[in-house]
N, C-alpha and C positions, 0 to 999 in steps of 0.2 A: 032276242032276249030282252025282257023289260027290266029296267033297273029302278023304277019309281019306288017300289016297295022295299028296296034294299038300302041299308044304311051305308053311305059313303064314308070312308075313313078320312076325316079331315086332315089328319097328320100326314097321310100319304099324298095328299094334294100338295102340301108344303114340301115334302121330300122330293116329289116329282118335279116341282117347279124349281127348287134349288139345285137339283141334280142337273138341270138344263141351263143353270146360270141365269135364270130369269127372276127379276124382282116382282113383287106383288103388283106394283103399278104397271109394269110391262105386260104381265100376264092379263091383267084387267083390260088393257088396251087391245091385246090380241083377241080376247074373247068378246070385245065390244060390250063390256059391262062396267059398272062403276067399281072403283077400288073398295068402297064401303061394302058393296054386295059381296065381293070376293073375300074381304076381311072377315065377314060374318061366316061365310062358308068355311074358310080355313080355321076359324075359331070354333067350329062345330055348333054355331048358333042358328043355322038354318040349313034346310035340306037342299037338294039339287035335283032338277028334273032330268028326264032322259035326254032331251035335246041338249041341255047344258053339259051333261056328262060326256056325250059324244063329241061335242065341240072341244071340251077340255082334253079328251083323249087324243083328238087330232092335233091340237096345238102342242101338247107336251110329248106326243109320240109314245104313249103308253096305252095298252089295251084298256077298255073300260073295266075289265076284271081286276086290273091292278089296284084301282081305287076302292074296291070292295073287300080287299083282304083284311082279315082280322088277326093276322099273325103278330107275334111279338115284334116290336120295332126297336132296333138297336141304335140308340143315339149316342153322341159324344159325351164323355164323362171323364173327369180328371183321373178317376181310378181305373178306367178301362180302355181309354184311347190316348195314345201319346204321339206327339208330333215333334220330331227332332228339330224342326226349323219352322217356327211360327212367325218370326220377325219379318216385317215388310211384306206380309201376305195380306191381300185385301180380304175383308169378310166375305165378299161375294165368291172368291175362289175357294176359301176355306169352307164355306157353307156348301158349295157344290161338291167338294171332296167328301165332307162328312155325310152328305145325302147319298152319294154314290156308294160309299162304304157301307152305310146302313142297308141300302137296297141289296148289295151283294151279300151281306151277312144274312139277310132274309132268304135270299136265293139258296145259299149254301145250307142253311138250316133245313129248307124243304128237301134238298137233294139228299141230305143225311137221313131223312126219315125212311128212305128206301134202301139204304146201304149201310152195312156195318163195317166201319173202318178199324174197329178195335178200341181198346181203352186208352185214353190219354195218359201218358206217363209223366208229363211235366207236373211238378209239384210246387206250390207256393212255399216260400221260405221267409220267416221273419228275420229281417236284417238285424234286429236287436239281439237275437240269439247268438250272433257272431260278432258282438261288439261293434256293430255298425260298419263292418268291413266287407264291402262287395267282393273283394278278391277271394275271401274265404267262401262266400256263397258260390262263386264261380268254380272253385275247386270241388265243392260238394256236388254241384250240378254235373261237372265233367265226370266225376267218379260215378254218380248215379246213372249217367248215360253210357258208362263203360267205354269212354274214349281212351285210346292209347296215348302215351306220352308224345310230346312234340306237336307239330301242326295238326289242325283239324282238316283232314283231306277234303271232305265235302260237308260244309255246314248245313246245306239244304237237306242232305240225306240224314244228318244227325237229328235235325229238328223234325223232319217228317217221320223218322223212326219212332218218335215219341207221340205220333199221331196228331200233330199240329198241322195246320194247312197254310201253305204259303201261296199268296196270290200276286203275281206280277200285275202292276197297276199303272195306268197312265194318269198321273196327278195333274197333267197339263202345266206343270211348273217344276223347275229344278230346285225350288226352295223347300220342297218336302221330300224327305228321303223314304220315310216309312210311317206306318201306323200299325199298332197292334191292338187287338180286341179280344177279350175273353169274357164271354157271358155264360151264365149257368145254362147247361143243356147243349152247348156246342163246344167243339175244341177251340183252342186258341187260334186266332186268325192273324196272319201277318201279311199286311198289304205293303209291298215293296215297290219302289220306283223302277219300272222295267228298263229305264234308260240310264240308270246309274252304272258306272264302271264296276266290274266284278269285285275289285278290292274294297271299294266303298260300300257296295251292297252287302258284302260279308260282315263288315264292321257294323253297319246299320242294323242288319238282321240280328246280330248278336246283342247289340244295344237294346233292341226290342225284347229279346228273350230276357234280358236283365229286368226290364220293366214288368214283364209278365210274371216273372218269378218273385221279384222283391216288392213290387208296388201296387198290387191289387187292393190291398187293404191298408197298407202302411205307407201313407203319403208323406213325402219329405220334400221340403223346398229345394234340397240339393240333389233331387233324384236324377237329373240329367247327368251330372258328374258321376253319380253312383253307377248309372247304367253304362257310362263310358269306362269306368274302372272295371266293372264286371266284364265287359267285352274285351278289354285289354288282357285281363288275366285268362279269360276263357280261350282266346285265340293265340295268346303268346304267354303261356305259363312262365312265371318268374323263374322257377327252378330249371326249366328246360331251355329258356332262351338266353339267359345270362351269358353263357360262353360265346354266343354268336355276336354279341353286341360290342365286342372290343375292337379297337382300331378301325372305327367306321370311316368310310368314304362314300362318295356318291356311287361309285362302282360297286362297292360291297353292299350298299343298301339295295341296289338294283338286283343283285344276286340273291340277297336274303328275301326280297319280295317274292321271287319265284318259289322259294322253299317254304316260307311261312304263310304265303297267300294273303298277305296284308299289304297295305300301301307303304311306300318308302317313308312317307310322313308319319304313319303310325309306328313304324319301327324306330324312327328317330326320336319320337316322343317317348316311346317305351324305354329307350336307352337313357334318356334324360331323367325320366321318373325313377328309374332303378339306380341312378347314379353311376352308370357305366361310362358316361362321358361327362366332362366338366361343362359348366354353363358356357364357357368361352368356346369350347369345341362345338357345342350345340349351335351357338349363334353363327359360327363359321359355316357349318353345314346348312343351316336354314338359309343363310345368305346365298350360298352356292345354288341351292335348290330354287330360290327366287330368281336369280340371274338366268338360270337355265329354263325358267318357265314351268318348273315342276310343281310349284305350289298350286298352280291353276290346273295343270294337266300333266301327269307323269307320262314318260315316254310310251308311245303306242306299241312299240316293239316288245315291251315287257308287260303288256296288258295280260291279265289272267283270264282264262276261259270262264265264261259265265256258267254258273251252276243252274240247272233247270229243275224246277219243282215238278213233281209227277203225281202227287196224291190227288189233287183236284181233277187232273186229267183221268186218273184211274176211276174216280167216282163217276165222271161223265161217261166214260167208256162202258161202265157197268150198265148204265141206262141205255146207251145206244146199242151195244153189242149183245149183252145178256138179256136185257129186258125189252129189247127191240123197239125202243122209243123212236118215233120219227122226229125230225126237226120241229115240225108243227106241234107235236105233242109235248116235247120238251119246253118249247116256248110257252105253251099254255100252262104247263105245270108251274113255270116261274113267273107267269103273268108279264111276259115281255113280248115284243114283236119278234117275229122270226129273224129279221135282219139284226136286231140288237142282240138277241140271244147268240146268233152265229158270231157276230163281231166280238162279243165278250168272252164266250165260252168255247166255241167250236173251232175257230180258225186255227188256233195253235194245236188243237187236239184231233182235228178231223183226219189228218193223215195217219196218226197213230191208231185212231179208231178203225180206219180202213184196213190197215195192216193186221191189227188184232182180229178184226172180223174175218179176214181171209184165213188167218192162222187157225181160228177156232172152227171155221167152216171145214178146213182141211182135216182137222182132228175128228170132227163129227163124221165126215165122209169115210175116213179110215176106220172108225169104229163100226160104221155100218157094213163096210166090206168084211171086216173081221167077223162080225156077227153072222153075216150071210154065209161066209166060208165055214164057220163053226156049225151052223145048222145043216149045211150040205154034207158035212162029214159025220154028223151025229146019226 
């Protein structure tokens, strides 16, 4: 295939480079070109020849077709992407994460063109309509999602039932818990740190739901605290949890963690915020948690089981099982190498796809037997 006559998307060169954690100068050195030349290419000021495109493809490990895409590119924006921990993160790491999230978002949009997952039920809410109280918004959302009183048994299921997509993600750092992203034309996307403990992941994910619901258009300098307040009320409704927060001890916090499916620290803070324990009692319990090492890592033996997202896997299985896409074809659709496509999208879903394929094959076989028997008796 010749690429000379086709326009290379300069923004995708930048995304590809940053997704690999490479600076412009480093890429120029790997390509044996001047940084000035590469700067002009990335700025869209000059074209690129076939040989240079092939070299770029080899160095960055993206197929040449990747750089020819003209799909919408999703970049970071204060109103659409939120990061719970940006402090002490280098720009290089953050740029790599943003680039990878943008590329994954493009991939998911392509996949959704061939699959109907239903209508997104999440709705944006103006915080001002509720006197600026995130807890009121959390109550409205819980009611809208028809969640029963008490603990949310599976937050992942609750979110995916609204047709949002949760993507476990390797941020390559423990300083980023999650990012959320909602652009017109695609469902809300939640990128969550796959290595976070289950209790932290649940709170983080709920924090991001708060951003998606409250902060798409109404930006507030206090939005991180607002998202935390939303998450606290959503996971631990005040009217339901109050009776549980009396006479707290470390042992009781550990027991409550299993029931409410949030961390001991979150429960202790909730008790303080609701005035169910005095400041002195709170300080004592925080000190006890620190001495026991629970501020850094709560006891492994009371870890919660992780909730596994399934919607993205179902989308992929539709392509693999129903539409009979091969690994090569799926990689070509997403403009990724086969290896990267497998690493990102198939490793965790290939076993499920295999089982589902066998199940559907068995059903087809049974249907054929029934049809044949029906014909013979007719």
